[in-house]
LUMTI-893209 format. One record per residue: residue number from 1; x, y, z of N, C-alpha, C in turn; residue in one letter. Coordinates in steps of 0.05 Angstrom, whole numbers, always signed. Atoms other than C-alpha are relative to their C-alpha. Example, Ala and Ser with C-alpha at 12.3 -4.5 7.8 and 13.67 -1.06 7.14 Angstrom:
// LUMTI-893209
+-----+--------+---------+--------+---------+----------+--------+--------+---------+--------+---------+
| num | n.east | n.north |   n.up | ca.east | ca.north |  ca.up | c.east | c.north |   c.up | residuo |
+-----+--------+---------+--------+---------+----------+--------+--------+---------+--------+---------+
|   1 |    +18 |     -24 |     +0 |    +246 |      -90 |   +156 |    +18 |     +24 |     +0 |       A |
|   2 |    -16 |     -24 |     -1 |    +273 |      -21 |   +143 |    -15 |     +22 |    +14 |       S |
+-----+--------+---------+--------+---------+----------+--------+--------+---------+--------+---------+
// end
This chain:
// LUMTI-893209
+-----+--------+---------+--------+---------+----------+--------+--------+---------+--------+---------+
| num | n.east | n.north |   n.up | ca.east | ca.north |  ca.up | c.east | c.north |   c.up | residuo |
+-----+--------+---------+--------+---------+----------+--------+--------+---------+--------+---------+
|   1 |    -12 |     -17 |    -17 |   +3526 |     -956 |  +4116 |    +11 |     +30 |     -9 |       M |
|   2 |    -11 |     -23 |    +12 |   +3542 |     -884 |  +4106 |    +28 |      +7 |    +14 |       I |
|   3 |    -22 |      -6 |     -8 |   +3618 |     -870 |  +4113 |    +11 |     +25 |     +1 |       L |
|   4 |     -3 |     -27 |     +3 |   +3642 |     -804 |  +4135 |    +24 |      +4 |    -17 |       W |
|   5 |    -23 |      +2 |    +23 |   +3708 |     -817 |  +4091 |    -12 |      +9 |    -27 |       S |
|   6 |    +15 |      -4 |    +19 |   +3661 |     -812 |  +4036 |     -5 |     +25 |     -9 |       D |
|   7 |    +10 |     -23 |     +1 |   +3642 |     -744 |  +4047 |    +23 |     +27 |    +10 |       M |
|   8 |    -16 |     -18 |     -9 |   +3708 |     -707 |  +4063 |     +2 |     +27 |    -19 |       V |
|   9 |     -6 |     -17 |    +19 |   +3706 |     -665 |  +3999 |    -20 |     +29 |    +14 |       K |
|  10 |    +17 |     -19 |    -13 |   +3648 |     -623 |  +4039 |     +9 |      +9 |    +31 |       F |
|  11 |    -10 |      -6 |    -27 |   +3670 |     -582 |  +4098 |    -28 |      +2 |    +18 |       K |
|  12 |    +20 |      +0 |    -19 |   +3616 |     -594 |  +4153 |     +2 |     +10 |    +24 |       T |
|  13 |     -4 |     -14 |    -29 |   +3601 |     -545 |  +4208 |    -24 |      -7 |    +20 |       S |
|  14 |    +28 |      +5 |    -21 |   +3557 |     -562 |  +4271 |     -1 |     +30 |    +14 |       A |
|  15 |    +12 |     -29 |    -12 |   +3521 |     -497 |  +4299 |    -21 |     -13 |    +19 |       V |
|  16 |    +13 |      +8 |    -26 |   +3501 |     -517 |  +4372 |     -9 |     +29 |    +16 |       I |
|  17 |    +12 |     -24 |    -19 |   +3454 |     -463 |  +4411 |     +8 |      -9 |    +27 |       P |
|  18 |     -9 |     +17 |    -24 |   +3477 |     -473 |  +4481 |    -16 |     +23 |    +22 |       A |
|  19 |     +9 |     -17 |    -26 |   +3444 |     -441 |  +4546 |     -2 |     -16 |    +25 |       Y |
|  20 |     +2 |     +15 |    -25 |   +3466 |     -462 |  +4615 |     +6 |     -29 |     +0 |       N |
|  21 |     -3 |     +32 |     +4 |   +3492 |     -533 |  +4588 |    +26 |      -7 |     +5 |       E |
|  22 |    -19 |     +11 |     -9 |   +3556 |     -538 |  +4617 |     +5 |     -30 |     +3 |       A |
|  23 |     -3 |     +31 |    -12 |   +3547 |     -603 |  +4646 |     -2 |     -23 |    -26 |       A |
|  24 |     +1 |     +25 |    +17 |   +3530 |     -637 |  +4579 |    +15 |     +11 |    -29 |       S |
|  25 |    -13 |      -8 |    +26 |   +3569 |     -596 |  +4526 |    +24 |      -9 |    -11 |       I |
|  26 |    -28 |     +19 |     +6 |   +3636 |     -629 |  +4531 |    -10 |     -23 |    -15 |       R |
|  27 |     +4 |     +25 |    +14 |   +3610 |     -696 |  +4512 |    -14 |      +2 |    -30 |       N |
|  28 |    +12 |      +5 |    +25 |   +3563 |     -674 |  +4455 |    +28 |     +12 |    -18 |       V |
|  29 |    -17 |      -4 |    +18 |   +3625 |     -635 |  +4427 |    +23 |     -22 |     -5 |       I |
|  30 |    -23 |     +19 |     +3 |   +3672 |     -692 |  +4434 |     -9 |     -26 |    -24 |       V |
|  31 |    +12 |     +19 |    +14 |   +3622 |     -737 |  +4395 |     -3 |     +15 |    -28 |       E |
|  32 |     -1 |     -18 |    +23 |   +3611 |     -683 |  +4341 |    +27 |      +2 |    -18 |       C |
|  33 |    -19 |      -2 |    +15 |   +3680 |     -681 |  +4325 |    +13 |     -20 |    -19 |       K |
|  34 |    -11 |     +29 |    +18 |   +3685 |     -755 |  +4297 |    -22 |      +9 |    -30 |       R |
|  35 |    +18 |      -2 |    +18 |   +3632 |     -722 |  +4243 |     +3 |     +27 |    -17 |       F |
|  36 |     +3 |     -26 |     +8 |   +3644 |     -650 |  +4233 |    +33 |     +16 |     -3 |       C |
|  37 |    -21 |     -12 |     -2 |   +3700 |     -605 |  +4210 |     +7 |     +24 |    +20 |       D |
|  38 |     -3 |     -24 |    -12 |   +3686 |     -547 |  +4249 |    -25 |      -4 |    +22 |       E |
|  39 |    +15 |      +0 |    -19 |   +3642 |     -539 |  +4316 |     -5 |     +30 |    +11 |       I |
|  40 |     +5 |     -32 |     -9 |   +3608 |     -472 |  +4333 |    -16 |      -2 |    +21 |       I |
|  41 |    +19 |      -4 |    -22 |   +3577 |     -464 |  +4400 |    -13 |     +29 |     +7 |       V |
|  42 |     +7 |     -28 |     -5 |   +3532 |     -405 |  +4410 |    -11 |      +4 |    +30 |       V |
|  43 |    +13 |      -6 |    -29 |   +3526 |     -386 |  +4481 |    -14 |     +22 |     +7 |       D |
|  44 |    +21 |     -21 |     +1 |   +3464 |     -350 |  +4491 |     -1 |     +11 |    +27 |       D |
|  45 |     +2 |     -15 |    -27 |   +3481 |     -311 |  +4555 |     -4 |     -18 |    +24 |       G |
|  46 |     -3 |     +22 |    -20 |   +3493 |     -372 |  +4597 |    +10 |     +14 |    +27 |       S |
|  47 |    -10 |      -9 |    -29 |   +3507 |     -356 |  +4673 |    +12 |     -23 |    +11 |       T |
|  48 |    -18 |     +21 |    -13 |   +3543 |     -418 |  +4687 |    +30 |      -3 |    -22 |       D |
|  49 |    -17 |      -1 |    +12 |   +3609 |     -436 |  +4649 |     +1 |     -22 |    -25 |       N |
|  50 |     +2 |     +14 |    +27 |   +3585 |     -465 |  +4585 |    +18 |      +9 |    -22 |       T |
|  51 |    -18 |     -17 |    +13 |   +3622 |     -417 |  +4543 |    +31 |     -14 |     +4 |       A |
|  52 |    -25 |      +9 |     -9 |   +3692 |     -444 |  +4577 |     +1 |     -29 |     -5 |       E |
|  53 |     -6 |     +27 |     +6 |   +3675 |     -518 |  +4575 |     +2 |      -2 |    -29 |       A |
|  54 |     -4 |      +2 |    +25 |   +3661 |     -511 |  +4502 |    +24 |     +11 |    -16 |       A |
|  55 |    -29 |     -11 |     +7 |   +3721 |     -470 |  +4489 |    +20 |     -22 |     +2 |       E |
|  56 |    -22 |     +22 |     -2 |   +3768 |     -522 |  +4521 |     -2 |     -23 |     -7 |       S |
|  57 |     +6 |     +29 |    +11 |   +3736 |     -581 |  +4489 |     +3 |      +4 |    -35 |       S |
|  58 |     -9 |      +3 |    +25 |   +3758 |     -552 |  +4419 |    -23 |     +18 |    -16 |       G |
|  59 |    +12 |     -12 |    +12 |   +3696 |     -511 |  +4399 |     +6 |     +30 |     -4 |       A |
|  60 |     +1 |     -30 |     +6 |   +3692 |     -441 |  +4368 |    -19 |      +7 |    +13 |       V |
|  61 |    +23 |     -14 |     -5 |   +3649 |     -401 |  +4406 |     -4 |     +26 |     +3 |       V |
|  62 |    +15 |     -28 |     +3 |   +3603 |     -345 |  +4396 |    -13 |      +9 |    +24 |       V |
|  63 |    +17 |      -8 |    -24 |   +3575 |     -307 |  +4460 |    -16 |     +21 |    -13 |       R |
|  64 |    +19 |     -20 |     -5 |   +3513 |     -267 |  +4468 |     +2 |      +9 |    +26 |       H |
|  65 |     -1 |     -11 |    -24 |   +3517 |     -224 |  +4524 |    -25 |      -1 |    +14 |       E |
|  66 |    +26 |      +5 |    -10 |   +3445 |     -232 |  +4541 |    -13 |     -18 |    -14 |       K |
|  67 |    +17 |     +21 |    +15 |   +3393 |     -289 |  +4524 |    -15 |      +8 |    -23 |       N |
|  68 |     +9 |     -11 |    +20 |   +3371 |     -279 |  +4458 |    -21 |     -23 |    -11 |       L |
|  69 |    +13 |     +21 |    +11 |   +3332 |     -342 |  +4445 |     +8 |     -15 |    -24 |       G |
|  70 |    -17 |     +23 |    +19 |   +3343 |     -403 |  +4394 |     +0 |     +19 |    -28 |       V |
|  71 |     -1 |     -14 |    +33 |   +3325 |     -356 |  +4331 |    +26 |     +14 |     -6 |       T |
|  72 |    -25 |     -16 |     +0 |   +3379 |     -309 |  +4342 |    +25 |     -11 |     +0 |       R |
|  73 |    -26 |     +21 |     -6 |   +3427 |     -365 |  +4368 |     +6 |      -9 |    -28 |       T |
|  74 |     -8 |     +19 |    +28 |   +3420 |     -404 |  +4305 |     +9 |     +19 |    -17 |       I |
|  75 |     -8 |     -29 |    +11 |   +3429 |     -332 |  +4265 |    +25 |      +0 |     -2 |       E |
|  76 |    -27 |      -1 |     -8 |   +3492 |     -328 |  +4296 |    +17 |     -18 |     -5 |       S |
|  77 |    -20 |     +25 |     +7 |   +3520 |     -392 |  +4286 |     -2 |      -2 |    -35 |       G |
|  78 |     -2 |      +3 |    +22 |   +3499 |     -391 |  +4213 |    +21 |     +25 |    -13 |       F |
|  79 |    -18 |     -22 |     +8 |   +3539 |     -323 |  +4203 |    +28 |     -12 |     +6 |       K |
|  80 |    -28 |     +10 |     -9 |   +3601 |     -357 |  +4239 |    +14 |     -23 |    -13 |       A |
|  81 |    -10 |     +27 |    +12 |   +3601 |     -420 |  +4201 |    +14 |      +5 |    -29 |       A |
|  82 |    -18 |      +0 |    +18 |   +3655 |     -432 |  +4148 |     -3 |     -29 |    -21 |       E |
|  83 |     +3 |     +21 |    +15 |   +3630 |     -505 |  +4124 |    -19 |      +3 |    -24 |       G |
|  84 |    +18 |      +2 |    +24 |   +3594 |     -522 |  +4060 |    -27 |     -11 |     +5 |       D |
|  85 |    +29 |     +10 |    -11 |   +3538 |     -558 |  +4098 |     +1 |      +9 |    +28 |       I |
|  86 |     +1 |     -10 |    -23 |   +3517 |     -533 |  +4164 |    -26 |     -19 |    +17 |       I |
|  87 |    +12 |     +17 |    -16 |   +3483 |     -583 |  +4222 |     -5 |     +19 |    +19 |       V |
|  88 |     +9 |     -11 |    -30 |   +3442 |     -553 |  +4276 |     -7 |     -22 |    +17 |       T |
|  89 |     +5 |     +19 |    -21 |   +3438 |     -595 |  +4339 |     -2 |     +12 |    +32 |       M |
|  90 |     +3 |     -16 |    -25 |   +3419 |     -583 |  +4412 |    +24 |     -10 |    +22 |       D |
|  91 |    -30 |      +2 |    -24 |   +3474 |     -578 |  +4468 |     -8 |     -21 |    +20 |       A |
|  92 |     +8 |     +16 |    -26 |   +3432 |     -624 |  +4516 |     +9 |     -31 |     -1 |       D |
|  93 |     -5 |     +33 |     +2 |   +3455 |     -693 |  +4491 |    -24 |     -14 |    -17 |       G |
|  94 |    +20 |     +17 |    +11 |   +3387 |     -710 |  +4460 |     +4 |     -13 |    -27 |       Q |
|  95 |    -10 |      +9 |    +32 |   +3416 |     -716 |  +4384 |    +23 |     -19 |     +8 |       H |
|  96 |    -21 |     +14 |     +7 |   +3461 |     -767 |  +4369 |    +21 |      +9 |    -22 |       S |
|  97 |    -13 |     -13 |    +28 |   +3518 |     -741 |  +4328 |     +3 |     -18 |    -20 |       P |
|  98 |     -5 |     +21 |    +14 |   +3527 |     -809 |  +4300 |    -19 |      -2 |    -25 |       S |
|  99 |    +20 |      +2 |    +18 |   +3463 |     -793 |  +4258 |     +8 |     +29 |    -22 |       D |
| 100 |     -8 |     -19 |    +14 |   +3499 |     -733 |  +4228 |     +7 |     -11 |    -33 |       I |
| 101 |     -9 |     +10 |    +34 |   +3530 |     -772 |  +4161 |    -33 |      -3 |    -14 |       P |
| 102 |    +30 |      +5 |    +15 |   +3453 |     -793 |  +4150 |    -13 |     +26 |     -7 |       K |
| 103 |    +11 |     -22 |     +1 |   +3434 |     -722 |  +4153 |    +11 |     +15 |    -21 |       L |
| 104 |    -14 |     -17 |    +21 |   +3481 |     -691 |  +4105 |     +3 |     -11 |    -27 |       I |
| 105 |     -1 |     +15 |    +20 |   +3487 |     -750 |  +4058 |    -20 |     +13 |    -26 |       D |
| 106 |    +13 |     -10 |    +22 |   +3430 |     -723 |  +4015 |     +9 |     +30 |    -12 |       P |
| 107 |    -12 |     -18 |    +10 |   +3459 |     -660 |  +4008 |    +26 |      +1 |    -17 |       I |
| 108 |    -26 |      +5 |    +13 |   +3528 |     -684 |  +3993 |     -4 |     -13 |    -29 |       S |
| 109 |    +11 |     +12 |    +25 |   +3495 |     -723 |  +3936 |    -11 |     +16 |    -23 |       K |
| 110 |    +14 |     -16 |    +19 |   +3461 |     -665 |  +3908 |    -31 |      +0 |     -3 |       G |
| 111 |    +27 |      +4 |     -1 |   +3394 |     -689 |  +3926 |    -20 |     +15 |    +18 |       K |
| 112 |    +10 |     -21 |    -17 |   +3374 |     -634 |  +3975 |    +11 |     +23 |    +11 |       A |
| 113 |    -10 |     -26 |     -7 |   +3383 |     -571 |  +3999 |     -4 |      +4 |    +40 |       D |
| 114 |     +4 |      +8 |    -24 |   +3355 |     -583 |  +4070 |     -8 |     -20 |     +9 |       V |
| 115 |     +3 |     +27 |    -13 |   +3349 |     -645 |  +4115 |    -12 |      +1 |    +26 |       V |
| 116 |    +14 |      +0 |    -25 |   +3302 |     -652 |  +4173 |     -1 |     -27 |    +14 |       F |
| 117 |     +2 |     +21 |    -12 |   +3317 |     -701 |  +4226 |    -23 |      -6 |    +15 |       G |
| 118 |    +27 |      -2 |    -10 |   +3251 |     -727 |  +4244 |     -2 |     -18 |    +27 |       V |
| 119 |     -1 |     +13 |    -26 |   +3239 |     -751 |  +4317 |    -29 |     -22 |     -1 |       R |
| 120 |    +12 |     +22 |     -3 |   +3200 |     -815 |  +4325 |    -29 |      +9 |    +14 |       A |
| 121 |    +22 |     -10 |    -12 |   +3150 |     -777 |  +4375 |     +1 |     +30 |     +2 |       L |
| 122 |     +3 |     -27 |     -5 |   +3130 |     -699 |  +4378 |    -11 |      +6 |    +30 |       T |
| 123 |     +9 |      -3 |    -25 |   +3128 |     -687 |  +4446 |    -22 |     +18 |    +14 |       P |
| 124 |    +23 |     -21 |    -14 |   +3085 |     -628 |  +4459 |    -18 |      +7 |    -22 |       H |
| 125 |    +25 |      -3 |    +17 |   +3019 |     -612 |  +4433 |     +3 |     +23 |    -13 |       R |
| 126 |     -3 |     -25 |    +19 |   +3033 |     -540 |  +4414 |    +19 |      -5 |    -22 |       S |
| 127 |    -17 |      +0 |    +24 |   +3086 |     -566 |  +4367 |    -12 |     -16 |    -17 |       E |
| 128 |    +16 |     +16 |    +18 |   +3039 |     -617 |  +4337 |    -22 |     +14 |    -12 |       R |
| 129 |    +18 |     -18 |    +15 |   +2988 |     -563 |  +4325 |    +16 |     +17 |    -22 |       I |
| 130 |    -18 |     -20 |    +20 |   +3043 |     -516 |  +4289 |     +9 |     -19 |    -19 |       I |
| 131 |     -9 |     +19 |    +24 |   +3062 |     -581 |  +4249 |    -21 |      -7 |    -17 |       N |
| 132 |    +25 |      +3 |    +15 |   +2992 |     -592 |  +4224 |     -4 |     +29 |    -14 |       K |
| 133 |     +6 |     -23 |    +15 |   +2988 |     -517 |  +4207 |    +19 |      +2 |    -23 |       L |
| 134 |    -17 |      -6 |    +23 |   +3049 |     -516 |  +4168 |     +3 |     -15 |    -22 |       T |
| 135 |     +2 |     +20 |    +24 |   +3034 |     -580 |  +4130 |    -27 |     +10 |    -13 |       N |
| 136 |    +19 |      -3 |    +28 |   +2979 |     -538 |  +4091 |    +20 |     +12 |    -19 |       L |
| 137 |    -19 |     -12 |    +25 |   +3042 |     -509 |  +4051 |    +22 |     -22 |     -2 |       R |
| 138 |    -24 |     +17 |     +4 |   +3095 |     -559 |  +4066 |     -3 |     -23 |    +11 |       V |
| 139 |     +4 |     +23 |    -15 |   +3089 |     -631 |  +4076 |    +31 |      -9 |    +16 |       K |
| 140 |    -32 |      +3 |    -18 |   +3145 |     -643 |  +4135 |    -18 |     -10 |    +21 |       C |
| 141 |     +4 |     +16 |    -28 |   +3138 |     -691 |  +4189 |     -1 |      +7 |    +25 |       S |
| 142 |    -10 |     -12 |    -26 |   +3174 |     -653 |  +4245 |     +8 |     +22 |     -4 |       D |
| 143 |     +0 |     -31 |     +2 |   +3166 |     -577 |  +4235 |    +20 |     +15 |    +24 |       V |
| 144 |    -14 |     -11 |    -30 |   +3201 |     -568 |  +4311 |    +24 |     -17 |     +0 |       G |
| 145 |    -24 |      +5 |    -14 |   +3261 |     -610 |  +4309 |    +21 |     +20 |     -7 |       T |
| 146 |    -25 |     -13 |     -6 |   +3327 |     -580 |  +4328 |    +23 |     -11 |    -18 |       G |
| 147 |    -20 |     +20 |    +10 |   +3365 |     -631 |  +4290 |     -1 |      +1 |    -33 |       F |
| 148 |     +7 |      -3 |    +26 |   +3373 |     -611 |  +4214 |    +31 |      +7 |    -12 |       R |
| 149 |    -25 |      -8 |     +9 |   +3430 |     -602 |  +4162 |    -15 |     +19 |    -30 |       A |
| 150 |    +11 |     -23 |    +24 |   +3424 |     -542 |  +4108 |    +26 |      +4 |    -12 |       I |
| 151 |    -24 |     -11 |    +16 |   +3473 |     -523 |  +4050 |     +2 |     +30 |     +7 |       K |
| 152 |     -7 |     -24 |     -7 |   +3508 |     -468 |  +4076 |     -9 |     +26 |    -15 |       A |
| 153 |     +4 |     -22 |    +18 |   +3498 |     -418 |  +4013 |    -33 |      +7 |     +6 |       E |
| 154 |    +26 |      -3 |     -7 |   +3425 |     -423 |  +4033 |     -7 |     +10 |    +29 |       L |
| 155 |     +2 |      -5 |    -30 |   +3433 |     -423 |  +4108 |     +5 |     +31 |     +4 |       A |
| 156 |     -2 |     -30 |     -8 |   +3459 |     -347 |  +4104 |    -12 |     +17 |    -16 |       K |
| 157 |    +26 |     -18 |    +12 |   +3409 |     -325 |  +4059 |    -28 |      +4 |    +17 |       K |
| 158 |    +28 |      -3 |    -17 |   +3354 |     -339 |  +4109 |     -3 |     +22 |    +20 |       M |
| 159 |    +12 |     -19 |    -15 |   +3320 |     -287 |  +4148 |    -12 |     -11 |    +24 |       R |
| 160 |    +10 |     +19 |    -22 |   +3305 |     -327 |  +4210 |    -20 |     +19 |    +18 |       L |
| 161 |    +14 |     -13 |    -17 |   +3247 |     -302 |  +4253 |    -21 |     -16 |    +14 |       H |
| 162 |    +21 |     +13 |    -24 |   +3196 |     -317 |  +4305 |    +15 |      -8 |    +27 |       G |
| 163 |    -20 |      -1 |    -32 |   +3211 |     -339 |  +4380 |    +10 |     -25 |     -1 |       T |
| 164 |    -17 |     +23 |     +6 |   +3229 |     -411 |  +4356 |     +0 |      -1 |    -29 |       C |
| 165 |     +1 |      +6 |    +30 |   +3239 |     -438 |  +4285 |    -15 |     -22 |     -5 |       L |
| 166 |    +23 |     +15 |     +1 |   +3179 |     -486 |  +4295 |    -17 |     +11 |    -25 |       C |
| 167 |    +12 |      -9 |    +22 |   +3148 |     -480 |  +4224 |    +11 |     +22 |    -21 |       G |
| 168 |    -10 |     -22 |    +14 |   +3179 |     -417 |  +4204 |    +23 |     -11 |    -18 |       T |
| 169 |    -22 |      +2 |    +14 |   +3243 |     -447 |  +4182 |     -5 |     -17 |    -32 |       F |
| 170 |     +4 |     +18 |    +28 |   +3216 |     -504 |  +4133 |    -20 |     +19 |    -18 |       V |
| 171 |    +17 |     -17 |    +13 |   +3169 |     -450 |  +4111 |    +17 |     +23 |    -21 |       L |
| 172 |    -12 |     -16 |    +12 |   +3217 |     -399 |  +4090 |    +23 |     -20 |    -22 |       E |
| 173 |    -14 |     +18 |    +23 |   +3267 |     -456 |  +4061 |    -20 |      +0 |    -25 |       A |
| 174 |    +26 |      +3 |    +24 |   +3202 |     -477 |  +4016 |     -1 |     +25 |    -21 |       H |
| 175 |     +5 |     -25 |    +16 |   +3193 |     -402 |  +3993 |    +22 |      +9 |    -13 |       K |
| 176 |    -29 |      -5 |    +18 |   +3268 |     -401 |  +3974 |     +8 |     -17 |    -21 |       R |
| 177 |     -3 |     +20 |    +15 |   +3260 |     -458 |  +3932 |    +13 |     -28 |    +10 |       G |
| 178 |    -16 |     +20 |    -12 |   +3296 |     -508 |  +3974 |    -14 |     -26 |     -3 |       A |
| 179 |     +7 |     +26 |     +0 |   +3290 |     -582 |  +3964 |     +4 |     -11 |    +27 |       R |
| 180 |     +7 |      +1 |    -30 |   +3268 |     -605 |  +4029 |     -4 |     -36 |     -1 |       I |
| 181 |     +7 |     +33 |     -8 |   +3275 |     -684 |  +4054 |     +3 |      -3 |    +28 |       T |
| 182 |     -1 |      +9 |    -27 |   +3274 |     -723 |  +4121 |     +8 |     -26 |     +5 |       E |
| 183 |    -13 |     +28 |     -2 |   +3312 |     -773 |  +4153 |    -10 |      -7 |    +31 |       I |
| 184 |     +7 |      +4 |    -27 |   +3290 |     -808 |  +4219 |    +22 |      +0 |    +17 |       P |
| 185 |    -27 |      +3 |    -17 |   +3339 |     -797 |  +4277 |    -11 |      -7 |    +25 |       V |
| 186 |     +3 |     +10 |    -33 |   +3347 |     -821 |  +4350 |     -2 |     +21 |    +15 |       E |
| 187 |     +0 |     -23 |    -22 |   +3328 |     -775 |  +4406 |     +2 |     -13 |    +30 |       V |
| 188 |     +0 |     +13 |    -29 |   +3355 |     -793 |  +4477 |     -7 |     +16 |    +24 |       K |
| 189 |     +5 |     -23 |    -27 |   +3338 |     -764 |  +4546 |    +21 |     +17 |     +0 |       P |
| 190 |    -20 |     -19 |     -6 |   +3373 |     -705 |  +4567 |    +18 |      -9 |    +19 |       R |
| 191 |    -23 |     +10 |    -21 |   +3442 |     -717 |  +4600 |     -5 |      +8 |    +22 |       M |
| 192 |     +4 |     -11 |    -25 |   +3428 |     -675 |  +4656 |    -20 |     +20 |     +1 |       Y |
| 193 |    +20 |     -18 |     +4 |   +3374 |     -638 |  +4679 |    -31 |      -3 |    -12 |       G |
| 194 |    +23 |      -1 |    +16 |   +3308 |     -613 |  +4653 |     +1 |     +16 |    -26 |       R |
| 195 |     +4 |     -16 |    +24 |   +3295 |     -580 |  +4585 |     +6 |     +28 |     +4 |       R |
| 196 |     -1 |     -34 |    -10 |   +3321 |     -504 |  +4593 |     -9 |     +15 |    -33 |       K |
| 197 |     +8 |     -18 |    +27 |   +3302 |     -478 |  +4518 |    -31 |      +2 |     +4 |       V |
| 198 |    +29 |      -9 |     -8 |   +3235 |     -448 |  +4527 |    -12 |      +9 |    -28 |       R |
| 199 |    +14 |     -15 |    +23 |   +3194 |     -436 |  +4460 |    -25 |      +6 |     +2 |       T |
| 200 |    +30 |     -19 |     -2 |   +3138 |     -388 |  +4461 |    -15 |      -9 |    -22 |       K |
| 201 |    +16 |     +16 |    +26 |   +3091 |     -430 |  +4413 |    -24 |     +15 |     -1 |       H |
| 202 |    +22 |     -14 |     +6 |   +3033 |     -383 |  +4425 |     +1 |     +20 |    -17 |       I |
| 203 |     -3 |     -14 |    +19 |   +3063 |     -332 |  +4395 |    +13 |      -6 |    -27 |       K |
| 204 |    -13 |     +14 |    +28 |   +3103 |     -379 |  +4339 |    -23 |      -6 |    -12 |       Q |
| 205 |    +29 |      +5 |    +16 |   +3029 |     -394 |  +4320 |     -3 |     +20 |    -20 |       F |
| 206 |     +5 |     -21 |    +20 |   +3019 |     -328 |  +4293 |    +22 |      +6 |    -18 |       F |
| 207 |    -25 |      -6 |    +20 |   +3089 |     -322 |  +4263 |     -5 |     -17 |    -26 |       Y |
| 208 |     +8 |     +11 |    +18 |   +3066 |     -382 |  +4225 |    -21 |      +5 |    -20 |       V |
| 209 |    +25 |      -3 |    +10 |   +2999 |     -363 |  +4208 |    +11 |     +26 |    -27 |       L |
| 210 |     -9 |     -22 |    +21 |   +3035 |     -297 |  +4175 |    +13 |      -6 |    -25 |       N |
| 211 |    -15 |     +10 |    +21 |   +3081 |     -339 |  +4132 |    -18 |      -8 |    -18 |       D |
| 212 |    +17 |     +18 |    +18 |   +3025 |     -383 |  +4106 |    -17 |     +22 |    -19 |       L |
| 213 |    +20 |     -10 |    +14 |   +2977 |     -327 |  +4089 |     +8 |     +33 |     -8 |       F |
+-----+--------+---------+--------+---------+----------+--------+--------+---------+--------+---------+
// end
C-alpha cells in the first residue's frame, strides 16, 4: 500500500478543469485535500457558481471569462501550479482522488516523468480511433484519460494544442523525451447530470495526424 506520508517531500498540485460543475466540485476538492498540497480549480467560463463553491472549499481558483476548452484550461492550471508534481483530474467526480498516490508514486521514485491513469473501458469510439492512431508512435493504453500525473518542470514546458488533449498530450511528452508509464484507475459514474465537457474529436484527429507525420 502506498502511503501519502511517504511522499511528503514532494509538493503535489491538483489541477481540476471545471465548467458548470458546482454540484460536484466541493466533494472532489474535499477528497483531493487528503492527497494534495495545493488544489487549483480552473473555472472555464462557468455560468453557475462553480468558482464560488471551489473557493469556499479551499481551492485556488483561476477564472476564464469565457469558455476556452479543456486544452487552454489545463494550460492555465499548469502555469498556476506551484507543486513539484501536477495531477490533472475531472471535476465531475468520476476520478477517485484515492488513486492519486498510485499515480505520483513512479514520479516520486524517479522512475517516470508522466503517468497516465488508464480506464478499464474507453467509452467513445472516437477516442478508440485516436488511441490506435497515437499508438503508431507511442504505446499507451488510454490516450484520452483526463487523470494523469506529470513532473511540474515538464508540464510548464509543454505547448498544449488541439481541441482536447487526446493523443496530443502523450505525443508531445514523448517528443520531449519523457518517460511514460501507466497505472489502472477507477472511474465512477458522474455525481450529477450528464457529461458537460465536449471534446471535438473530428478536429482532434487531424491534430494527432499532424503530430505523427
